[in-house]
C-alpha positions as CSV (number, residue, x, y, z in Angstrom):
1,M,-124.2,-21.5,198.7
2,L,-127.8,-23.2,199.1
3,L,-128.5,-22.3,202.9
4,K,-126.1,-19.9,203.7
5,D,-126.7,-19.0,207.4
6,R,-130.0,-20.4,208.0
7,I,-130.1,-22.7,210.9
8,A,-131.1,-26.0,210.4
9,L,-131.9,-28.0,213.2
10,V,-131.3,-31.5,213.2
11,Y,-133.4,-34.1,215.3
12,G,-131.7,-37.6,215.4
13,A,-128.4,-36.0,214.2
14,S,-126.1,-38.7,216.0
15,G,-127.8,-41.7,213.4
16,A,-126.2,-42.3,210.1
17,V,-128.8,-40.2,208.2
18,G,-129.1,-37.3,210.3
19,A,-125.7,-36.7,210.5
20,T,-125.3,-37.2,207.0
21,V,-127.6,-34.7,206.6
22,A,-126.7,-32.7,208.6
23,R,-122.9,-32.4,206.4
24,A,-124.8,-31.9,203.6
25,F,-126.9,-28.9,205.6
26,A,-123.3,-27.4,206.7
27,R,-122.1,-28.0,203.4
28,E,-124.8,-25.3,202.0
29,G,-123.8,-22.8,204.6
30,A,-126.3,-23.9,207.0
31,V,-125.8,-23.2,210.8
32,V,-126.3,-26.9,212.2
33,V,-127.7,-27.2,215.3
34,L,-127.1,-31.5,216.2
35,A,-129.8,-32.4,218.6
36,A,-130.2,-36.1,220.0
37,R,-130.0,-37.7,223.3
38,R,-126.5,-39.0,223.2
39,I,-123.9,-36.6,223.7
40,A,-120.7,-38.2,222.4
41,P,-121.4,-39.0,218.8
42,L,-123.2,-35.4,218.5
43,E,-119.6,-34.0,219.3
44,A,-118.5,-36.3,217.1
45,V,-120.1,-35.1,214.0
46,A,-119.5,-31.7,215.2
47,A,-115.7,-31.9,215.0
48,E,-116.4,-33.2,211.4
49,I,-118.6,-30.8,210.3
50,R,-116.2,-28.0,211.9
51,T,-113.0,-29.9,210.6
52,A,-114.6,-29.4,207.0
53,G,-115.0,-26.0,207.9
54,G,-118.9,-25.9,208.6
55,R,-120.5,-24.8,211.2
56,A,-122.5,-27.0,213.9
57,E,-123.5,-26.6,217.5
58,I,-124.6,-29.6,219.3
59,A,-128.2,-29.8,221.7
60,P,-128.8,-32.7,223.3
61,V,-132.8,-33.3,223.6
62,D,-135.2,-36.3,224.0
63,A,-137.7,-36.3,221.2
64,L,-140.1,-38.3,223.2
65,D,-140.5,-35.6,225.6
66,P,-142.4,-33.0,224.4
67,V,-141.8,-30.6,227.5
68,A,-138.4,-31.2,226.8
69,L,-138.4,-29.8,223.6
70,E,-140.3,-26.8,223.7
71,D,-137.4,-26.1,226.2
72,H,-134.8,-27.2,224.2
73,L,-136.6,-25.0,220.7
74,K,-135.8,-21.3,223.4
75,R,-132.5,-22.2,223.9
76,V,-131.6,-23.2,220.6
77,V,-133.3,-19.6,219.3
78,A,-132.0,-17.9,222.4
79,Q,-128.5,-18.7,221.7
80,H,-128.7,-18.5,216.9
81,G,-132.0,-17.2,216.0
82,P,-135.2,-18.5,214.3
83,V,-134.9,-22.1,212.7
84,R,-135.3,-21.8,209.2
85,I,-135.1,-25.7,208.6
86,M,-136.1,-28.6,210.9
87,F,-135.0,-32.5,209.6
88,N,-136.7,-35.2,211.8
89,A,-134.0,-38.7,211.4
90,V,-135.3,-40.1,214.5
91,S,-134.5,-43.7,214.4
92,W,-138.1,-45.7,215.0
93,D,-136.4,-48.5,216.4
94,D,-138.1,-51.0,213.9
95,V,-137.6,-55.3,214.2
96,Q,-137.9,-56.8,210.7
97,G,-136.7,-59.8,209.4
98,E,-140.5,-62.0,210.3
99,P,-143.9,-61.7,208.7
100,L,-146.9,-60.8,210.1
101,T,-147.9,-63.4,211.1
102,R,-145.4,-64.3,213.3
103,M,-144.5,-61.0,215.2
104,A,-145.8,-60.3,218.4
105,V,-148.5,-56.8,217.7
106,E,-146.0,-54.9,220.2
107,S,-143.1,-55.3,217.6
108,V,-145.4,-54.3,214.6
109,M,-147.2,-51.2,216.3
110,A,-143.3,-50.6,217.7
111,P,-141.9,-48.1,214.8
112,I,-145.5,-46.8,214.2
113,T,-145.7,-45.7,217.9
114,L,-142.5,-44.2,217.7
115,G,-142.5,-43.0,214.3
116,L,-145.8,-40.8,214.5
117,R,-145.0,-39.9,218.4
118,T,-141.8,-38.3,217.5
119,W,-143.4,-36.4,215.0
120,L,-146.2,-35.4,216.5
121,F,-144.1,-33.3,219.1
122,T,-141.3,-32.1,216.6
123,G,-143.6,-31.4,213.4
124,P,-146.3,-29.0,215.5
125,L,-143.9,-27.2,217.3
126,L,-140.9,-26.0,214.6
127,A,-145.3,-25.3,212.5
128,R,-145.6,-22.9,215.2
129,H,-142.5,-21.6,215.5
130,M,-141.5,-20.5,211.6
131,A,-145.2,-19.9,211.0
132,A,-144.5,-17.4,213.9
133,H,-140.6,-16.5,212.6
134,G,-141.9,-15.6,208.9
135,G,-141.7,-19.5,207.5
136,G,-139.5,-22.5,207.6
137,V,-138.8,-25.5,205.7
138,I,-140.0,-29.2,207.6
139,L,-138.4,-32.2,206.4
140,G,-138.0,-36.1,207.2
141,I,-137.6,-39.0,205.3
142,T,-139.5,-42.3,204.8
143,A,-138.7,-45.5,202.5
144,N,-140.1,-47.3,199.5
145,A,-141.9,-49.2,201.7
146,G,-144.7,-46.4,202.7
147,R,-145.7,-47.2,199.4
148,E,-145.1,-50.9,198.6
149,P,-145.9,-53.5,200.4
150,V,-142.6,-55.3,201.7
151,A,-142.7,-58.7,203.0
152,N,-141.2,-59.3,206.5
153,V,-140.1,-55.5,207.0
154,G,-142.6,-55.5,210.5
155,G,-144.5,-52.5,211.1
156,F,-141.6,-50.1,208.9
157,G,-143.9,-50.1,206.0
158,I,-147.2,-49.1,208.2
159,A,-145.3,-46.5,210.0
160,C,-143.8,-44.8,206.6
161,A,-147.2,-44.6,205.4
162,A,-148.3,-43.0,208.2
163,V,-146.1,-40.1,208.5
164,E,-145.8,-39.8,205.2
165,H,-149.9,-38.4,205.8
166,L,-149.2,-36.7,208.8
167,L,-146.9,-34.8,207.1
168,R,-149.2,-34.3,204.6
169,Q,-152.0,-32.7,206.7
170,L,-148.8,-31.3,208.6
171,A,-148.2,-29.2,204.6
172,V,-152.0,-27.7,204.7
173,E,-152.4,-26.7,207.5
174,N,-149.6,-24.9,207.6
175,G,-149.0,-23.6,204.3
176,P,-151.0,-20.6,204.1
177,H,-148.2,-19.4,207.3
178,G,-145.1,-19.4,204.8
179,V,-143.9,-23.2,206.8
180,R,-143.2,-26.1,203.7
181,V,-143.4,-30.0,205.1
182,C,-141.6,-32.1,202.6
183,W,-139.8,-35.5,203.0
184,V,-137.4,-37.6,200.9
185,R,-138.5,-41.0,200.0
186,S,-135.2,-43.4,200.3
187,P,-134.9,-46.6,199.1
188,G,-132.7,-47.8,202.3
189,S,-129.1,-46.7,201.0
190,P,-126.4,-50.0,201.0
191,D,-124.2,-47.6,203.0
192,A,-126.8,-46.7,206.2
193,P,-125.1,-49.3,208.9
194,G,-128.4,-51.0,209.7
195,V,-128.6,-52.0,205.9
196,R,-125.3,-52.7,205.4
197,E,-125.2,-55.2,208.3
198,V,-127.8,-56.4,206.4
199,W,-126.7,-57.0,202.9
200,T,-123.5,-58.2,204.7
201,E,-125.7,-61.4,206.3
202,I,-127.3,-62.1,203.3
203,A,-123.9,-61.8,200.3
204,R,-122.3,-63.9,203.2
205,A,-125.2,-66.6,203.1
206,R,-125.4,-66.8,199.9
207,G,-121.7,-67.3,198.9
208,I,-121.4,-63.4,196.8
209,S,-119.6,-60.2,197.2
210,F,-121.6,-56.8,198.8
211,E,-121.2,-55.6,195.5
212,A,-122.6,-58.3,193.3
213,L,-125.1,-58.5,195.8
214,H,-125.6,-54.5,195.5
215,T,-125.8,-55.2,191.6
216,E,-128.9,-57.9,192.1
217,F,-130.8,-55.9,194.0
218,A,-129.9,-52.3,191.6
219,K,-130.3,-54.7,188.3
220,D,-134.2,-53.8,187.7
221,T,-133.6,-49.9,188.7
222,P,-132.9,-47.5,186.2
223,L,-130.2,-46.0,187.0
224,R,-128.9,-50.0,188.2
225,T,-127.8,-48.5,191.7
226,I,-129.3,-48.3,194.8
227,T,-129.1,-44.5,196.0
228,A,-126.3,-43.4,198.6
229,L,-126.8,-41.6,202.1
230,A,-125.0,-38.5,200.8
231,Q,-127.2,-38.4,198.1
232,V,-130.5,-38.7,199.8
233,A,-129.2,-35.9,201.8
234,D,-128.1,-34.2,198.4
235,A,-132.7,-34.2,198.0
236,A,-132.8,-32.8,201.5
237,V,-130.3,-30.0,200.3
238,L,-132.8,-29.5,198.0
239,L,-135.7,-29.2,199.3
240,A,-134.8,-27.5,202.0
241,S,-133.9,-24.4,199.8
242,D,-135.4,-21.8,197.6
243,L,-134.9,-23.5,194.4
244,A,-138.0,-25.6,195.9
245,A,-139.7,-23.0,197.2
246,G,-143.0,-24.0,194.8
247,M,-142.9,-28.0,196.6
248,T,-144.6,-28.5,200.0
249,G,-146.6,-31.7,200.6
250,T,-144.7,-33.7,198.8
251,L,-141.7,-35.9,198.4
252,A,-138.4,-35.8,197.0
253,N,-138.0,-39.9,195.1
254,A,-134.5,-40.9,195.5
255,T,-135.3,-44.6,194.9
256,G,-133.0,-44.6,192.0
257,G,-136.3,-45.0,190.2
258,S,-137.0,-48.0,191.6
259,Q,-140.2,-46.6,192.6
260,I,-141.9,-44.5,189.2
261,D,-143.9,-41.5,190.6
């Protein structure tokens, strides 16, 4: 097991990405602490993990409340010990589907503001904690649009680019204290609920199947497929493990080759 007995705190664990990453961490032996505002989805994810033989606890918190986050971390540490892995999967609530010329400034700014605030509240907090307890790994997720402009995604791509640079700076500042900072770049997995809904609507409008649309979208990628959520989570496991001990301030490119580094 790559993460045996390590305490892994997953913010946004009630969503599809956070839940999938939490399950992958637990599969690899981590004790997973599931954090989000809504208790019921956290309980469902925890139950799935326990049924599969993993270890999971729920610890609700609002990632936009810095005081609550500090108290929350203290409680987690008191119960489980120092956190060695953190994954931030908090939703940015982005609005897409229109060009910038038609979108209200508030809608464009929403994911930028939300993404940066949740990271500025959680990233430095965990960096300080890990530095004081022998190090650790801080992880996140972004998308293709953070590097390559994509039409009609509003502020999402701008938010991805901003968060990626924030994480690079966090890595440079905290590497000397034994804290690694990395992220997974996802292509937008077709089995993620938001992506699946959009693809389903596109397929319906064009009169083709979801599978046919997937094939069309993936035809120019080297692997001829769009990476599924489980594979994105596996990349996060790799980054969290000692196998990636020489990696910080960088990403695991899980785009199936749709972006070549």
